[in-house]
C-alpha positions as CSV (number, residue, x, y, z in Angstrom):
1,M,270.3,158.3,-100.9
2,P,270.6,156.3,-97.7
3,D,270.2,159.5,-95.6
4,K,267.1,160.3,-97.6
5,H,265.7,156.8,-97.1
6,I,266.3,157.0,-93.4
7,S,264.6,160.4,-93.3
8,S,261.6,159.1,-95.1
9,Q,261.3,156.2,-92.7
10,F,261.5,158.6,-89.7
11,D,258.8,160.8,-91.2
12,A,256.6,157.8,-91.6
13,D,257.2,156.8,-88.0
14,L,256.3,160.3,-86.8
15,E,253.1,160.3,-89.0
16,H,252.1,157.0,-87.6
17,L,252.6,158.1,-84.0
18,S,250.8,161.3,-84.7
19,S,247.8,159.4,-86.1
20,R,247.7,157.1,-83.0
21,F,248.0,160.1,-80.7
22,F,245.1,162.0,-82.2
23,E,243.0,158.8,-82.4
24,M,243.5,158.5,-78.6
25,G,242.7,162.2,-78.2
26,G,239.5,161.8,-80.1
27,L,238.4,158.9,-78.0
28,V,238.9,161.0,-74.8
29,E,236.9,163.8,-76.4
30,S,234.1,161.4,-77.0
31,Q,234.3,160.1,-73.5
32,L,234.0,163.5,-72.0
33,T,231.0,164.4,-74.3
34,D,229.3,161.1,-73.4
35,A,230.0,161.5,-69.6
36,M,228.5,165.0,-69.6
37,E,225.5,163.8,-71.6
38,A,225.1,160.9,-69.2
39,L,225.0,163.4,-66.3
40,S,222.5,165.5,-68.1
41,R,220.1,162.7,-68.9
42,F,221.2,160.1,-66.3
43,D,221.6,157.7,-69.2
44,M,223.0,154.4,-67.9
45,D,223.9,153.2,-71.4
46,L,226.2,156.1,-71.8
47,V,227.7,155.5,-68.4
48,E,228.5,151.9,-69.3
49,K,230.0,153.0,-72.6
50,V,232.3,155.5,-71.0
51,V,233.4,153.1,-68.3
52,N,234.0,150.3,-70.7
53,E,236.3,152.4,-72.9
54,E,238.8,152.7,-70.1
55,H,240.5,149.4,-71.2
56,R,240.9,150.6,-74.7
57,L,242.5,153.8,-73.5
58,N,244.9,152.0,-71.2
59,A,246.0,149.7,-74.0
60,M,246.5,152.6,-76.4
61,E,248.7,154.4,-73.8
62,V,250.9,151.4,-73.4
63,E,251.2,150.8,-77.2
64,I,251.9,154.4,-78.2
65,D,254.5,154.8,-75.4
66,A,256.3,151.7,-76.5
67,E,256.3,152.9,-80.1
68,C,257.8,156.3,-79.0
69,S,260.5,154.5,-77.1
70,N,261.3,152.3,-80.1
71,V,261.5,155.2,-82.5
72,I,263.8,157.1,-80.2
73,A,266.1,154.0,-79.8
74,R,266.2,153.3,-83.6
75,R,266.3,156.8,-85.0
76,Q,268.1,158.7,-82.3
77,P,266.4,162.0,-83.1
78,I,267.6,165.4,-81.9
79,A,266.3,168.9,-81.4
80,S,262.6,169.4,-82.4
81,D,262.2,165.8,-83.6
82,L,263.2,164.5,-80.2
83,R,261.0,167.1,-78.4
84,R,258.0,166.0,-80.5
85,L,258.5,162.4,-79.6
86,L,258.8,163.2,-76.0
87,A,255.7,165.3,-76.2
88,F,253.8,162.4,-77.7
89,S,255.0,160.2,-74.8
90,K,254.0,162.7,-72.1
91,G,250.9,163.7,-73.9
92,I,249.3,160.3,-73.9
93,S,249.7,160.2,-70.2
94,N,247.6,163.3,-70.0
95,L,245.1,161.8,-72.4
96,E,244.7,158.6,-70.3
97,R,244.3,160.6,-67.1
98,A,241.7,162.8,-68.7
99,G,239.9,159.7,-69.8
100,D,240.0,158.5,-66.2
101,E,238.3,161.7,-65.1
102,A,235.6,161.3,-67.7
103,R,235.0,157.8,-66.3
104,K,234.6,159.3,-62.8
105,I,232.0,161.7,-64.0
106,A,230.0,158.9,-65.6
107,K,230.2,156.7,-62.5
108,R,229.2,159.5,-60.2
109,A,226.3,160.3,-62.5
110,S,225.1,156.7,-62.1
111,R,225.0,157.2,-58.3
112,I,223.1,160.4,-58.5
113,A,220.6,158.9,-60.8
114,N,219.1,156.9,-57.8
115,D,218.6,160.1,-55.8
116,T,215.5,162.2,-56.8
117,A,216.6,165.2,-54.7
118,G,220.1,165.0,-56.2
119,R,218.8,164.8,-59.7
120,N,217.0,168.1,-59.2
121,M,219.9,170.1,-57.9
122,N,220.9,173.3,-59.7
123,I,224.3,172.4,-61.2
124,A,224.6,175.2,-63.8
125,E,228.3,175.8,-62.9
126,I,229.1,172.1,-63.5
127,R,227.3,172.1,-66.9
128,S,229.1,175.3,-67.8
129,S,232.5,174.0,-66.7
130,G,232.0,170.7,-68.5
131,Q,231.3,172.6,-71.7
132,M,234.4,174.7,-71.2
133,A,236.6,171.7,-70.5
134,G,235.4,170.0,-73.7
135,T,236.2,173.2,-75.7
136,I,239.7,173.7,-74.3
137,F,240.5,170.0,-74.6
138,H,239.5,170.1,-78.2
139,N,241.5,173.3,-78.7
140,A,244.6,171.8,-77.0
141,L,244.5,168.9,-79.4
142,A,244.1,171.3,-82.4
143,A,247.0,173.4,-81.2
144,F,249.0,170.1,-80.9
145,A,248.1,169.2,-84.4
146,R,249.1,172.6,-85.8
147,L,252.0,173.1,-83.3
148,D,250.4,176.5,-82.6
149,A,252.2,178.0,-79.6
150,V,250.0,181.1,-79.6
151,E,246.8,179.1,-79.4
152,A,248.4,176.9,-76.7
153,A,249.1,180.0,-74.6
154,R,245.5,181.1,-74.9
155,I,244.3,177.9,-73.4
156,M,246.0,178.8,-70.1
157,R,243.6,181.7,-69.7
158,E,240.6,179.6,-70.6
159,D,241.5,177.0,-68.0
160,E,241.1,179.6,-65.3
161,A,237.4,180.0,-66.1
162,I,236.9,176.3,-65.3
163,D,238.6,176.8,-62.0
164,E,236.3,179.7,-61.2
165,Q,233.2,177.7,-62.0
166,Y,234.4,174.9,-59.7
167,R,235.0,177.4,-56.9
168,A,231.6,179.0,-57.4
169,F,229.8,175.6,-57.2
170,V,231.7,174.6,-54.0
171,R,230.8,178.0,-52.4
172,K,227.1,177.5,-52.8
173,L,227.0,173.8,-51.6
174,P,226.8,174.5,-47.8
175,G,223.6,176.5,-48.4
176,Y,222.1,173.6,-50.4
177,M,223.0,171.0,-47.8
178,A,221.7,173.2,-44.9
179,E,218.3,173.6,-46.7
180,N,218.0,169.9,-47.6
181,P,220.2,167.4,-45.7
182,R,218.9,164.6,-48.0
183,I,221.0,165.9,-50.8
184,I,224.4,165.6,-49.0
185,S,225.4,162.4,-50.6
186,S,224.6,163.6,-54.1
187,A,226.2,167.0,-53.3
188,L,229.4,165.2,-52.5
189,D,229.2,163.3,-55.8
190,Y,228.7,166.6,-57.7
191,V,231.8,168.0,-56.0
192,S,233.7,164.9,-57.3
193,I,232.3,165.6,-60.8
194,A,233.3,169.3,-60.6
195,S,236.8,168.3,-59.5
196,A,237.1,165.8,-62.3
197,I,236.1,168.5,-64.8
198,E,238.7,170.8,-63.3
199,R,241.4,168.2,-63.7
200,I,240.4,167.6,-67.4
201,G,241.0,171.3,-67.9
202,D,244.4,170.8,-66.2
203,H,245.3,168.0,-68.6
204,A,244.3,170.2,-71.5
205,K,246.6,172.9,-70.1
206,N,249.4,170.3,-69.8
207,L,248.9,169.4,-73.5
208,A,249.2,173.1,-74.4
209,E,252.4,173.4,-72.4
210,L,253.8,170.5,-74.5
211,V,253.0,172.4,-77.7
212,I,255.1,175.3,-76.5
213,Y,257.9,172.9,-75.5
214,V,258.0,171.4,-79.0
215,V,257.8,174.7,-80.8
216,K,260.0,176.9,-78.6
217,G,262.2,174.3,-77.0
218,K,261.4,175.7,-73.6
219,D,259.9,174.0,-70.6
220,V,257.1,176.3,-69.5
221,R,255.7,174.3,-66.6
222,H,255.4,176.1,-63.3
223,I,255.9,179.6,-64.7
224,S,253.5,182.5,-64.5
225,R,250.9,182.9,-67.1
226,D,252.2,186.2,-68.3
227,R,255.7,184.8,-68.8
228,L,254.3,181.8,-70.5
229,E,252.5,184.0,-73.0
230,R,255.7,185.9,-73.7
231,E,257.5,182.6,-74.3
232,A,254.9,181.5,-76.8
233,L,255.0,184.8,-78.7
234,D,258.8,185.2,-78.6
235,D,260.4,184.6,-82.0
């Protein structure tokens, strides 16, 4: 009976941490959506909302990390239970950093809003990559919730599409700036936005790698995509 009681308490601890983790993930998703909408409409109310949520995200990161440490110290978990707790701890760092990137997008949008020429630039690649980043970030959280290693591996390929959109936008910038030097300041802001979107994709990829770590017990950072997919599919 005592063992069962301890097990029930540990399950409750994991459930609570999981709830907090996905609450934080949902907040970051909302930040990214609001940041891209702020860029689309140059909506200063949305900019302010995204920027102000940084304090809440920072507080959540500290609180959840402390809870993870306390559970590890009290329960002394092993194997997959320990990996899951470590994944929560590492995952919230990626969530917080993704939130930081969303804030950067919003702040850059507020600067571009004051430049008529910048507002009229063709940023199709940025819009496309922002949509992709939102999708793979959502999918990474879903894979985390289901502990779906196969879906996590698929995210790695999807992240490459964001990188390509970033490179495509950067390649066409010199032509834009040569044609209209007045847009140089806004063009650099757009580069920062594109870079922030790319890094959000990277954080989604990091979350996916953590899923594979929990499920397979293997650290798949810094290995080739093909090998990672084999690790995810390997029984």
